[in-house]
All heavy atoms as a GROMACS GRO file, in nm:
protein
  602
    1MET      N    1  12.762   2.508   9.020
    1MET     CA    2  12.845   2.611   9.082
    1MET      C    3  12.749   2.708   9.155
    1MET      O    4  12.656   2.757   9.096
    1MET     CB    5  12.927   2.682   8.977
    1MET     CG    6  13.001   2.799   9.026
    1MET     SD    7  13.120   2.772   9.157
    1MET     CE    8  13.252   2.695   9.071
    2ALA      N    9  12.785   2.733   9.278
    2ALA     CA   10  12.702   2.825   9.359
    2ALA      C   11  12.732   2.969   9.312
    2ALA      O   12  12.840   2.999   9.267
    2ALA     CB   13  12.738   2.811   9.508
    3THR      N   14  12.634   3.049   9.329
    3THR     CA   15  12.653   3.194   9.300
    3THR      C   16  12.714   3.258   9.428
    3THR      O   17  12.703   3.205   9.536
    3THR     CB   18  12.523   3.263   9.262
    3THR    OG1   19  12.428   3.243   9.370
    3THR    CG2   20  12.467   3.208   9.133
    4THR      N   21  12.779   3.369   9.401
    4THR     CA   22  12.842   3.438   9.510
    4THR      C   23  12.793   3.580   9.522
    4THR      O   24  12.736   3.637   9.427
    4THR     CB   25  12.995   3.442   9.496
    4THR    OG1   26  13.031   3.511   9.380
    4THR    CG2   27  13.056   3.304   9.496
    5VAL      N   28  12.818   3.639   9.638
    5VAL     CA   29  12.784   3.778   9.667
    5VAL      C   30  12.911   3.845   9.714
    5VAL      O   31  12.991   3.789   9.789
    5VAL     CB   32  12.676   3.787   9.774
    5VAL    CG1   33  12.646   3.935   9.816
    5VAL    CG2   34  12.546   3.724   9.731
    6SER      N   35  12.934   3.967   9.664
    6SER     CA   36  13.050   4.044   9.710
    6SER      C   37  13.024   4.102   9.849
    6SER      O   38  12.928   4.172   9.870
    6SER     CB   39  13.077   4.155   9.611
    6SER     OG   40  13.184   4.232   9.651
    7VAL      N   41  13.112   4.063   9.944
    7VAL     CA   42  13.099   4.112  10.082
    7VAL      C   43  13.232   4.169  10.121
    7VAL      O   44  13.337   4.107  10.116
    7VAL     CB   45  13.057   3.996  10.180
    7VAL    CG1   46  13.046   4.051  10.322
    7VAL    CG2   47  12.929   3.933  10.136
    8THR      N   48  13.228   4.297  10.166
    8THR     CA   49  13.353   4.368  10.207
    8THR      C   50  13.379   4.331  10.354
    8THR      O   51  13.291   4.332  10.438
    8THR     CB   52  13.340   4.516  10.190
    8THR    OG1   53  13.320   4.546  10.051
    8THR    CG2   54  13.466   4.589  10.235
    9CYS      N   55  13.507   4.296  10.381
    9CYS     CA   56  13.552   4.262  10.519
    9CYS      C   57  13.602   4.389  10.586
    9CYS      O   58  13.679   4.463  10.531
    9CYS     CB   59  13.660   4.160  10.505
    9CYS     SG   60  13.724   4.107  10.669
   10VAL      N   61  13.556   4.409  10.713
   10VAL     CA   62  13.602   4.525  10.788
   10VAL      C   63  13.748   4.511  10.829
   10VAL      O   64  13.811   4.615  10.856
   10VAL     CB   65  13.512   4.554  10.907
   10VAL    CG1   66  13.372   4.593  10.866
   10VAL    CG2   67  13.509   4.441  11.006
   11THR      N   68  13.803   4.393  10.838
   11THR     CA   69  13.940   4.377  10.889
   11THR      C   70  14.044   4.403  10.775
   11THR      O   71  14.149   4.461  10.804
   11THR     CB   72  13.966   4.238  10.941
   11THR    OG1   73  13.935   4.140  10.847
   11THR    CG2   74  13.881   4.214  11.067
   12ASP      N   75  14.014   4.363  10.651
   12ASP     CA   76  14.115   4.387  10.545
   12ASP      C   77  14.066   4.485  10.439
   12ASP      O   78  14.141   4.526  10.351
   12ASP     CB   79  14.162   4.258  10.482
   12ASP     CG   80  14.058   4.187  10.398
   12ASP    OD1   81  13.940   4.235  10.385
   12ASP    OD2   82  14.090   4.079  10.338
   13GLY      N   83  13.940   4.529  10.443
   13GLY     CA   84  13.887   4.626  10.350
   13GLY      C   85  13.863   4.577  10.209
   13GLY      O   86  13.831   4.654  10.120
   14ARG      N   87  13.881   4.446  10.187
   14ARG     CA   88  13.860   4.388  10.054
   14ARG      C   89  13.722   4.329  10.032
   14ARG      O   90  13.662   4.283  10.127
   14ARG     CB   91  13.968   4.285  10.027
   14ARG     CG   92  14.109   4.338  10.032
   14ARG     CD   93  14.203   4.248   9.963
   14ARG     NE   94  14.340   4.300   9.972
   14ARG     CZ   95  14.394   4.388   9.891
   14ARG    NH1   96  14.322   4.438   9.792
   14ARG    NH2   97  14.520   4.426   9.904
   15ALA      N   98  13.678   4.334   9.908
   15ALA     CA   99  13.551   4.272   9.873
   15ALA      C  100  13.578   4.125   9.833
   15ALA      O  101  13.645   4.099   9.739
   15ALA     CB  102  13.486   4.347   9.756
   16HIS      N  103  13.526   4.037   9.912
   16HIS     CA  104  13.543   3.892   9.894
   16HIS      C  105  13.420   3.827   9.832
   16HIS      O  106  13.308   3.873   9.855
   16HIS     CB  107  13.571   3.821  10.024
   16HIS     CG  108  13.701   3.865  10.088
   16HIS    ND1  109  13.824   3.802  10.054
   16HIS    CD2  110  13.733   3.964  10.176
   16HIS    CE1  111  13.919   3.859  10.124
   16HIS    NE2  112  13.869   3.957  10.197
   17ALA      N  113  13.441   3.723   9.756
   17ALA     CA  114  13.327   3.648   9.697
   17ALA      C  115  13.282   3.543   9.803
   17ALA      O  116  13.358   3.454   9.842
   17ALA     CB  117  13.374   3.576   9.568
   18VAL      N  118  13.159   3.560   9.847
   18VAL     CA  119  13.107   3.468   9.952
   18VAL      C  120  12.985   3.392   9.884
   18VAL      O  121  12.896   3.452   9.832
   18VAL     CB  122  13.053   3.548  10.072
   18VAL    CG1  123  12.990   3.457  10.175
   18VAL    CG2  124  13.171   3.624  10.134
   19PRO      N  125  12.989   3.258   9.890
   19PRO     CA  126  12.878   3.180   9.833
   19PRO      C  127  12.749   3.209   9.904
   19PRO      O  128  12.743   3.236  10.024
   19PRO     CB  129  12.921   3.035   9.858
   19PRO     CG  130  13.072   3.040   9.878
   19PRO     CD  131  13.098   3.173   9.944
   20ASP      N  132  12.638   3.204   9.826
   20ASP     CA  133  12.505   3.229   9.880
   20ASP      C  134  12.479   3.135  10.001
   20ASP      O  135  12.421   3.178  10.101
   20ASP     CB  136  12.397   3.203   9.775
   20ASP     CG  137  12.387   3.316   9.679
   20ASP    OD1  138  12.444   3.428   9.703
   20ASP    OD2  139  12.325   3.296   9.569
   21SER      N  140  12.520   3.011   9.986
   21SER     CA  141  12.494   2.912  10.091
   21SER      C  142  12.565   2.956  10.223
   21SER      O  143  12.510   2.931  10.332
   21SER     CB  144  12.541   2.774  10.050
   21SER     OG  145  12.679   2.772  10.018
   22GLU      N  146  12.680   3.012  10.213
   22GLU     CA  147  12.753   3.060  10.328
   22GLU      C  148  12.681   3.173  10.394
   22GLU      O  149  12.673   3.185  10.517
   22GLU     CB  150  12.893   3.098  10.289
   22GLU     CG  151  12.985   3.140  10.401
   22GLU     CD  152  13.017   3.027  10.498
   22GLU    OE1  153  13.020   2.912  10.460
   22GLU    OE2  154  13.047   3.057  10.619
   23LEU      N  155  12.620   3.259  10.313
   23LEU     CA  156  12.547   3.376  10.368
   23LEU      C  157  12.428   3.325  10.446
   23LEU      O  158  12.396   3.376  10.556
   23LEU     CB  159  12.504   3.471  10.257
   23LEU     CG  160  12.613   3.558  10.201
   23LEU    CD1  161  12.560   3.638  10.082
   23LEU    CD2  162  12.664   3.654  10.307
   24THR      N  163  12.354   3.230  10.394
   24THR     CA  164  12.230   3.181  10.465
   24THR      C  165  12.270   3.110  10.595
   24THR      O  166  12.201   3.123  10.692
   24THR     CB  167  12.149   3.086  10.378
   24THR    OG1  168  12.231   2.977  10.332
   24THR    CG2  169  12.091   3.161  10.256
   25GLN      N  170  12.382   3.037  10.596
   25GLN     CA  171  12.426   2.972  10.718
   25GLN      C  172  12.469   3.076  10.823
   25GLN      O  173  12.438   3.062  10.940
   25GLN     CB  174  12.542   2.875  10.692
   25GLN     CG  175  12.504   2.756  10.614
   25GLN     CD  176  12.622   2.669  10.575
   25GLN    OE1  177  12.736   2.701  10.612
   25GLN    NE2  178  12.600   2.565  10.501
   26GLY      N  179  12.540   3.181  10.775
   26GLY     CA  180  12.585   3.284  10.865
   26GLY      C  181  12.469   3.363  10.929
   26GLY      O  182  12.473   3.395  11.046
   27VAL      N  183  12.366   3.389  10.848
   27VAL     CA  184  12.250   3.456  10.901
   27VAL      C  185  12.176   3.369  11.004
   27VAL      O  186  12.133   3.418  11.109
   27VAL     CB  187  12.155   3.496  10.784
   27VAL    CG1  188  12.021   3.546  10.838
   27VAL    CG2  189  12.219   3.603  10.699
   28ALA      N  190  12.171   3.239  10.977
   28ALA     CA  191  12.101   3.148  11.070
   28ALA      C  192  12.175   3.142  11.202
   28ALA      O  193  12.111   3.130  11.311
   28ALA     CB  194  12.095   3.007  11.007
   29HIS      N  195  12.308   3.156  11.201
   29HIS     CA  196  12.385   3.148  11.324
   29HIS      C  197  12.407   3.287  11.386
   29HIS      O  198  12.462   3.298  11.494
   29HIS     CB  199  12.521   3.081  11.299
   29HIS     CG  200  12.508   2.942  11.253
   29HIS    ND1  201  12.461   2.842  11.335
   29HIS    CD2  202  12.537   2.881  11.135
   29HIS    CE1  203  12.462   2.727  11.273
   29HIS    NE2  204  12.507   2.752  11.148
   30ASP      N  205  12.365   3.393  11.313
   30ASP     CA  206  12.375   3.528  11.358
   30ASP      C  207  12.519   3.565  11.406
   30ASP      O  208  12.540   3.630  11.505
   30ASP     CB  209  12.276   3.552  11.473
   30ASP     CG  210  12.250   3.700  11.497
   30ASP    OD1  211  12.264   3.778  11.403
   30ASP    OD2  212  12.218   3.736  11.613
   31SER      N  213  12.617   3.517  11.325
   31SER     CA  214  12.755   3.540  11.368
   31SER      C  215  12.814   3.667  11.299
   31SER      O  216  12.901   3.730  11.358
   31SER     CB  217  12.842   3.421  11.327
   31SER     OG  218  12.849   3.404  11.186
   32GLY      N  219  12.775   3.697  11.178
   32GLY     CA  220  12.832   3.810  11.102
   32GLY      C  221  12.962   3.776  11.038
   32GLY      O  222  13.027   3.860  10.974
   33TYR      N  223  13.007   3.650  11.045
   33TYR     CA  224  13.129   3.602  10.980
   33TYR      C  225  13.094   3.502  10.874
   33TYR      O  226  13.009   3.415  10.893
   33TYR     CB  227  13.224   3.539  11.080
   33TYR     CG  228  13.281   3.635  11.180
   33TYR    CD1  229  13.218   3.659  11.300
   33TYR    CD2  230  13.398   3.702  11.149
   33TYR    CE1  231  13.274   3.750  11.391
   33TYR    CE2  232  13.452   3.796  11.237
   33TYR     CZ  233  13.390   3.817  11.357
   33TYR     OH  234  13.441   3.907  11.447
   34TYR      N  235  13.163   3.514  10.761
   34TYR     CA  236  13.134   3.430  10.645
   34TYR      C  237  13.264   3.381  10.583
   34TYR      O  238  13.361   3.455  10.577
   34TYR     CB  239  13.051   3.502  10.538
   34TYR     CG  240  12.929   3.574  10.596
   34TYR    CD1  241  12.932   3.708  10.626
   34TYR    CD2  242  12.816   3.503  10.622
   34TYR    CE1  243  12.823   3.769  10.685
   34TYR    CE2  244  12.707   3.561  10.677
   34TYR     CZ  245  12.708   3.696  10.708
   34TYR     OH  246  12.596   3.755  10.760
   35SER      N  247  13.266   3.258  10.535
   35SER     CA  248  13.385   3.204  10.470
   35SER      C  249  13.380   3.238  10.321
   35SER      O  250  13.288   3.199  10.249
   35SER     CB  251  13.390   3.055  10.490
   35SER     OG  252  13.504   2.999  10.430
   36ALA      N  253  13.482   3.312  10.274
   36ALA     CA  254  13.492   3.352  10.132
   36ALA      C  255  13.546   3.239  10.050
   36ALA      O  256  13.598   3.137  10.100
   36ALA     CB  257  13.578   3.474  10.120
   37VAL      N  258  13.535   3.254   9.920
   37VAL     CA  259  13.586   3.152   9.824
   37VAL      C  260  13.736   3.130   9.844
   37VAL      O  261  13.785   3.016   9.834
   37VAL     CB  262  13.557   3.205   9.680
   37VAL    CG1  263  13.628   3.113   9.577
   37VAL    CG2  264  13.412   3.208   9.654
   38CYS      N  265  13.812   3.235   9.885
   38CYS     CA  266  13.955   3.223   9.905
   38CYS      C  267  13.991   3.161  10.043
   38CYS      O  268  14.104   3.132  10.070
   38CYS     CB  269  14.022   3.361   9.892
   38CYS     SG  270  13.975   3.474  10.026
   39GLY      N  271  13.889   3.142  10.128
   39GLY     CA  272  13.914   3.083  10.260
   39GLY      C  273  13.921   3.186  10.373
   39GLY      O  274  13.922   3.150  10.491
   40HIS      N  275  13.921   3.312  10.338
   40HIS     CA  276  13.929   3.420  10.438
   40HIS      C  277  13.795   3.423  10.517
   40HIS      O  278  13.688   3.416  10.458
   40HIS     CB  279  13.951   3.555  10.368
   40HIS     CG  280  13.965   3.668  10.459
   40HIS    ND1  281  14.074   3.701  10.532
   40HIS    CD2  282  13.874   3.773  10.485
   40HIS    CE1  283  14.056   3.807  10.601
   40HIS    NE2  284  13.935   3.853  10.575
   41MET      N  285  13.804   3.441  10.646
   41MET     CA  286  13.683   3.462  10.726
   41MET      C  287  13.649   3.613  10.723
   41MET      O  288  13.722   3.692  10.775
   41MET     CB  289  13.705   3.414  10.870
   41MET     CG  290  13.701   3.265  10.886
   41MET     SD  291  13.550   3.183  10.822
   41MET     CE  292  13.426   3.242  10.937
   42VAL      N  293  13.538   3.644  10.660
   42VAL     CA  294  13.498   3.778  10.636
   42VAL      C  295  13.410   3.828  10.755
   42VAL      O  296  13.312   3.767  10.787
   42VAL     CB  297  13.415   3.788  10.502
   42VAL    CG1  298  13.368   3.928  10.482
   42VAL    CG2  299  13.498   3.743  10.386
   43ALA      N  300  13.456   3.938  10.811
   43ALA     CA  301  13.373   4.011  10.909
   43ALA      C  302  13.300   4.115  10.831
   43ALA      O  303  13.362   4.216  10.787
   43ALA     CB  304  13.458   4.070  11.020
   44ALA      N  305  13.173   4.094  10.804
   44ALA     CA  306  13.101   4.176  10.707
   44ALA      C  307  13.088   4.322  10.747
   44ALA      O  308  13.051   4.352  10.862
   44ALA     CB  309  12.962   4.117  10.687
   45ALA      N  310  13.122   4.407  10.653
   45ALA     CA  311  13.100   4.552  10.665
   45ALA      C  312  12.951   4.573  10.639
   45ALA      O  313  12.881   4.488  10.583
   45ALA     CB  314  13.187   4.628  10.567
   46PRO      N  315  12.899   4.690  10.671
   46PRO     CA  316  12.756   4.717  10.640
   46PRO      C  317  12.733   4.702  10.492
   46PRO      O  318  12.810   4.745  10.410
   46PRO     CB  319  12.737   4.862  10.682
   46PRO     CG  320  12.844   4.887  10.788
   46PRO     CD  321  12.958   4.799  10.747
   47MET      N  322  12.625   4.631  10.457
   47MET     CA  323  12.596   4.604  10.317
   47MET      C  324  12.556   4.726  10.237
   47MET      O  325  12.551   4.722  10.116
   47MET     CB  326  12.484   4.500  10.308
   47MET     CG  327  12.524   4.364  10.364
   47MET     SD  328  12.667   4.297  10.276
   47MET     CE  329  12.609   4.135  10.250
   48CYS      N  330  12.527   4.839  10.307
   48CYS     CA  331  12.493   4.963  10.234
   48CYS      C  332  12.621   5.038  10.194
   48CYS      O  333  12.612   5.135  10.116
   48CYS     CB  334  12.403   5.050  10.317
   48CYS     SG  335  12.473   5.098  10.474
   49ALA      N  336  12.735   4.996  10.246
   49ALA     CA  337  12.865   5.061  10.209
   49ALA      C  338  12.912   5.013  10.077
   49ALA      O  339  12.886   4.897  10.038
   49ALA     CB  340  12.969   5.035  10.317
   50PRO      N  341  12.983   5.096  10.000
   50PRO     CA  342  13.037   5.049   9.873
   50PRO      C  343  13.139   4.940   9.893
   50PRO      O  344  13.205   4.934   9.996
   50PRO     CB  345  13.099   5.176   9.811
   50PRO     CG  346  13.100   5.277   9.917
   50PRO     CD  347  13.016   5.233  10.031
   51ASP      N  348  13.154   4.854   9.790
   51ASP     CA  349  13.255   4.747   9.796
   51ASP      C  350  13.394   4.804   9.811
   51ASP      O  351  13.424   4.906   9.757
   51ASP     CB  352  13.247   4.661   9.672
   51ASP     CG  353  13.135   4.560   9.674
   51ASP    OD1  354  13.074   4.539   9.781
   51ASP    OD2  355  13.107   4.499   9.567
   52GLY      N  356  13.476   4.727   9.879
   52GLY     CA  357  13.616   4.758   9.886
   52GLY      C  358  13.689   4.710   9.761
   52GLY      O  359  13.625   4.660   9.667
   53GLU      N  360  13.819   4.719   9.758
   53GLU     CA  361  13.895   4.665   9.645
   53GLU      C  362  13.876   4.515   9.641
   53GLU      O  363  13.877   4.447   9.739
   53GLU     CB  364  14.045   4.696   9.666
   53GLU     CG  365  14.129   4.655   9.550
   53GLU     CD  366  14.278   4.694   9.573
   53GLU    OE1  367  14.303   4.796   9.639
   53GLU    OE2  368  14.363   4.623   9.523
   54PRO      N  369  13.855   4.460   9.515
   54PRO     CA  370  13.828   4.315   9.506
   54PRO      C  371  13.947   4.231   9.556
   54PRO      O  372  14.063   4.267   9.533
   54PRO     CB  373  13.812   4.294   9.358
   54PRO     CG  374  13.776   4.427   9.302
   54PRO     CD  375  13.845   4.530   9.390
   55CYS      N  376  13.919   4.120   9.620
   55CYS     CA  377  14.021   4.024   9.670
   55CYS      C  378  14.072   3.950   9.544
   55CYS      O  379  13.995   3.890   9.468
   55CYS     CB  380  13.958   3.928   9.765
   55CYS     SG  381  14.062   3.788   9.808
   56ARG      N  382  14.203   3.955   9.521
   56ARG     CA  383  14.260   3.891   9.407
   56ARG      C  384  14.250   3.740   9.414
   56ARG      O  385  14.226   3.673   9.314
   56ARG     CB  386  14.408   3.928   9.390
   56ARG     CG  387  14.427   4.067   9.337
   56ARG     CD  388  14.570   4.089   9.309
   56ARG     NE  389  14.590   4.230   9.269
   56ARG     CZ  390  14.698   4.272   9.212
   56ARG    NH1  391  14.794   4.187   9.182
   56ARG    NH2  392  14.709   4.399   9.175
   57SER      N  393  14.266   3.687   9.535
   57SER     CA  394  14.256   3.539   9.553
   57SER      C  395  14.114   3.490   9.520
   57SER      O  396  14.100   3.388   9.446
   57SER     CB  397  14.288   3.500   9.694
   57SER     OG  398  14.425   3.532   9.723
   58CYS      N  399  14.011   3.560   9.561
   58CYS     CA  400  13.877   3.520   9.530
   58CYS      C  401  13.853   3.526   9.379
   58CYS      O  402  13.797   3.435   9.317
   58CYS     CB  403  13.776   3.611   9.599
   58CYS     SG  404  13.750   3.581   9.774
   59SER      N  405  13.902   3.633   9.317
   59SER     CA  406  13.885   3.651   9.170
   59SER      C  407  13.956   3.542   9.093
   59SER      O  408  13.898   3.484   9.001
   59SER     CB  409  13.936   3.786   9.125
   59SER     OG  410  13.867   3.891   9.185
   60ASP      N  411  14.075   3.510   9.131
   60ASP     CA  412  14.152   3.406   9.062
   60ASP      C  413  14.089   3.270   9.080
   60ASP      O  414  14.073   3.199   8.982
   60ASP     CB  415  14.296   3.399   9.117
   60ASP     CG  416  14.377   3.522   9.076
   60ASP    OD1  417  14.338   3.596   8.988
   60ASP    OD2  418  14.487   3.542   9.142
   61LEU      N  419  14.044   3.237   9.203
   61LEU     CA  420  13.984   3.107   9.224
   61LEU      C  421  13.850   3.100   9.149
   61LEU      O  422  13.819   2.994   9.092
   61LEU     CB  423  13.961   3.083   9.372
   61LEU     CG  424  14.084   3.059   9.452
   61LEU    CD1  425  14.054   3.067   9.606
   61LEU    CD2  426  14.142   2.923   9.419
   62TRP      N  427  13.774   3.202   9.149
   62TRP     CA  428  13.641   3.206   9.078
   62TRP      C  429  13.663   3.188   8.927
   62TRP      O  430  13.593   3.112   8.863
   62TRP     CB  431  13.567   3.334   9.112
   62TRP     CG  432  13.430   3.339   9.053
   62TRP    CD1  433  13.387   3.419   8.950
   62TRP    CD2  434  13.319   3.266   9.095
   62TRP    NE1  435  13.256   3.394   8.928
   62TRP    CE2  436  13.211   3.302   9.013
   62TRP    CE3  437  13.297   3.170   9.194
   62TRP    CZ2  438  13.083   3.244   9.028
   62TRP    CZ3  439  13.170   3.113   9.209
   62TRP    CH2  440  13.065   3.154   9.126
   63ASP      N  441  13.763   3.257   8.871
   63ASP     CA  442  13.791   3.246   8.730
   63ASP      C  443  13.832   3.104   8.692
   63ASP      O  444  13.793   3.049   8.591
   63ASP     CB  445  13.903   3.343   8.688
   63ASP     CG  446  13.853   3.489   8.691
   63ASP    OD1  447  13.731   3.513   8.694
   63ASP    OD2  448  13.940   3.579   8.691
   64LYS      N  449  13.919   3.043   8.775
   64LYS     CA  450  13.963   2.904   8.747
   64LYS      C  451  13.847   2.807   8.753
   64LYS      O  452  13.839   2.717   8.671
   64LYS     CB  453  14.066   2.866   8.849
   64LYS     CG  454  14.204   2.929   8.824
   64LYS     CD  455  14.304   2.886   8.925
   64LYS     CE  456  14.436   2.964   8.907
   64LYS     NZ  457  14.532   2.930   9.011
   65ARG      N  458  13.760   2.820   8.853
   65ARG     CA  459  13.646   2.731   8.866
   65ARG      C  460  13.550   2.746   8.746
   65ARG      O  461  13.500   2.648   8.694
   65ARG     CB  462  13.571   2.756   8.994
   65ARG     CG  463  13.643   2.710   9.115
   65ARG     CD  464  13.566   2.736   9.242
   65ARG     NE  465  13.643   2.697   9.356
   65ARG     CZ  466  13.607   2.719   9.481
   65ARG    NH1  467  13.495   2.779   9.503
   65ARG    NH2  468  13.683   2.683   9.576
   66ASN      N  469  13.527   2.864   8.704
   66ASN     CA  470  13.436   2.890   8.590
   66ASN      C  471  13.496   2.849   8.459
   66ASN      O  472  13.426   2.812   8.368
   66ASN     CB  473  13.391   3.036   8.586
   66ASN     CG  474  13.287   3.063   8.692
   66ASN    OD1  475  13.216   2.976   8.739
   66ASN    ND2  476  13.276   3.190   8.731
   67ALA      N  477  13.627   2.860   8.448
   67ALA     CA  478  13.693   2.824   8.317
   67ALA      C  479  13.677   2.674   8.291
   67ALA      O  480  13.659   2.631   8.180
   67ALA     CB  481  13.841   2.860   8.326
   68ARG      N  482  13.682   2.594   8.398
   68ARG     CA  483  13.664   2.447   8.382
   68ARG      C  484  13.524   2.410   8.341
   68ARG      O  485  13.501   2.307   8.281
   68ARG     CB  486  13.697   2.378   8.512
   68ARG     CG  487  13.848   2.369   8.537
   68ARG     CD  488  13.868   2.286   8.660
   68ARG     NE  489  13.862   2.376   8.773
   68ARG     CZ  490  13.839   2.341   8.898
   68ARG    NH1  491  13.823   2.214   8.928
   68ARG    NH2  492  13.835   2.425   8.995
   69ARG      N  493  13.428   2.497   8.371
   69ARG     CA  494  13.289   2.463   8.346
   69ARG      C  495  13.233   2.522   8.214
   69ARG      O  496  13.116   2.499   8.181
   69ARG     CB  497  13.203   2.505   8.464
   69ARG     CG  498  13.241   2.432   8.588
   69ARG     CD  499  13.158   2.483   8.706
   69ARG     NE  500  13.200   2.412   8.823
   69ARG     CZ  501  13.134   2.311   8.877
   69ARG    NH1  502  13.029   2.265   8.818
   69ARG    NH2  503  13.178   2.254   8.988
   70ARG      N  504  13.314   2.602   8.150
   70ARG     CA  505  13.262   2.664   8.022
   70ARG      C  506  13.247   2.559   7.918
   70ARG      O  507  13.340   2.479   7.896
   70ARG     CB  508  13.361   2.773   7.978
   70ARG     CG  509  13.357   2.892   8.065
   70ARG     CD  510  13.442   3.005   8.006
   70ARG     NE  511  13.450   3.115   8.105
   70ARG     CZ  512  13.552   3.182   8.130
   70ARG    NH1  513  13.668   3.162   8.066
   70ARG    NH2  514  13.551   3.283   8.216
   71PRO      N  515  13.140   2.559   7.845
   71PRO     CA  516  13.123   2.459   7.742
   71PRO      C  517  13.217   2.484   7.624
   71PRO      O  518  13.254   2.601   7.596
   71PRO     CB  519  12.974   2.477   7.697
   71PRO     CG  520  12.939   2.615   7.739
   71PRO     CD  521  13.025   2.645   7.862
   72GLN      N  522  13.258   2.382   7.559
   72GLN     CA  523  13.345   2.392   7.445
   72GLN      C  524  13.263   2.447   7.330
   72GLN      O  525  13.153   2.414   7.309
   72GLN     CB  526  13.402   2.255   7.406
   72GLN     CG  527  13.494   2.199   7.516
   72GLN     CD  528  13.622   2.283   7.525
   72GLN    OE1  529  13.672   2.334   7.427
   72GLN    NE2  530  13.673   2.288   7.645
   73ARG      N  531  13.329   2.530   7.254
   73ARG     CA  532  13.260   2.586   7.133
   73ARG      C  533  13.263   2.481   7.022
   73ARG      O  534  13.356   2.403   7.009
   73ARG     CB  535  13.338   2.708   7.081
   73ARG     CG  536  13.321   2.824   7.171
   73ARG     CD  537  13.385   2.949   7.105
   73ARG     NE  538  13.367   3.063   7.191
   73ARG     CZ  539  13.420   3.178   7.168
   73ARG    NH1  540  13.498   3.195   7.065
   73ARG    NH2  541  13.401   3.279   7.248
   74SER      N  542  13.157   2.483   6.948
   74SER     CA  543  13.143   2.389   6.839
   74SER      C  544  13.240   2.432   6.727
   74SER      O  545  13.259   2.550   6.703
   74SER     CB  546  13.000   2.386   6.788
   74SER     OG  547  12.994   2.308   6.672
   75ARG      N  548  13.294   2.337   6.661
   75ARG     CA  549  13.381   2.362   6.545
   75ARG      C  550  13.305   2.384   6.418
   75ARG      O  551  13.359   2.415   6.315
   75ARG     CB  552  13.485   2.254   6.530
   75ARG     CG  553  13.581   2.247   6.644
   75ARG     CD  554  13.680   2.141   6.619
   75ARG     NE  555  13.770   2.130   6.731
   75ARG     CZ  556  13.894   2.092   6.726
   75ARG    NH1  557  13.943   2.058   6.610
   75ARG    NH2  558  13.968   2.088   6.833
   76PHE      N  559  13.178   2.352   6.424
   76PHE     CA  560  13.096   2.358   6.305
   76PHE      C  561  13.018   2.488   6.303
   76PHE      O  562  12.967   2.535   6.408
   76PHE     CB  563  12.997   2.242   6.294
   76PHE     CG  564  13.064   2.111   6.296
   76PHE    CD1  565  13.072   2.034   6.410
   76PHE    CD2  566  13.123   2.064   6.182
   76PHE    CE1  567  13.136   1.910   6.410
   76PHE    CE2  568  13.190   1.943   6.180
   76PHE     CZ  569  13.196   1.866   6.292
   77PHE      N  570  13.013   2.552   6.188
   77PHE     CA  571  12.937   2.673   6.176
   77PHE      C  572  12.818   2.651   6.086
   77PHE      O  573  12.828   2.595   5.981
   77PHE     CB  574  13.028   2.786   6.116
   77PHE     CG  575  13.138   2.822   6.203
   77PHE    CD1  576  13.266   2.770   6.184
   77PHE    CD2  577  13.119   2.910   6.310
   77PHE    CE1  578  13.373   2.806   6.267
   77PHE    CE2  579  13.225   2.944   6.393
   77PHE     CZ  580  13.349   2.892   6.372
   78PHE      N  581  12.703   2.695   6.135
   78PHE     CA  582  12.580   2.675   6.056
   78PHE      C  583  12.539   2.809   5.999
   78PHE      O  584  12.550   2.913   6.061
   78PHE     CB  585  12.471   2.612   6.143
   78PHE     CG  586  12.504   2.484   6.198
   78PHE    CD1  587  12.551   2.464   6.325
   78PHE    CD2  588  12.493   2.371   6.114
   78PHE    CE1  589  12.584   2.345   6.377
   78PHE    CE2  590  12.527   2.245   6.165
   78PHE     CZ  591  12.572   2.231   6.298
   79ARG      N  592  12.486   2.803   5.878
   79ARG     CA  593  12.441   2.926   5.815
   79ARG      C  594  12.294   2.928   5.802
   79ARG      O  595  12.226   2.842   5.792
   79ARG     CB  596  12.502   2.939   5.677
   79ARG     CG  597  12.651   2.963   5.689
   79ARG     CD  598  12.707   2.972   5.550
   79ARG     NE  599  12.855   2.972   5.567
   79ARG     CZ  600  12.934   3.014   5.477
   79ARG    NH1  601  12.893   3.068   5.366
   79ARG    NH2  602  13.059   3.004   5.496
   0.00000   0.00000   0.00000
């Protein structure tokens, strides 16, 4: 699972989860637009500005993806 960076969009004011790989591609193309986990095309606000309100869709999708990858707890307890 790729790690993400919180990037606030200037069009909707929300902080979206953007994969690292998407950030490197966007920088290489010098576009300033990045595809968030939720599918929204983020027009990046200045990175020195505080994050906007978190995007619920990004949070929900990220939680679902991570829930599938969490290891099962062992039923055995060792002392």
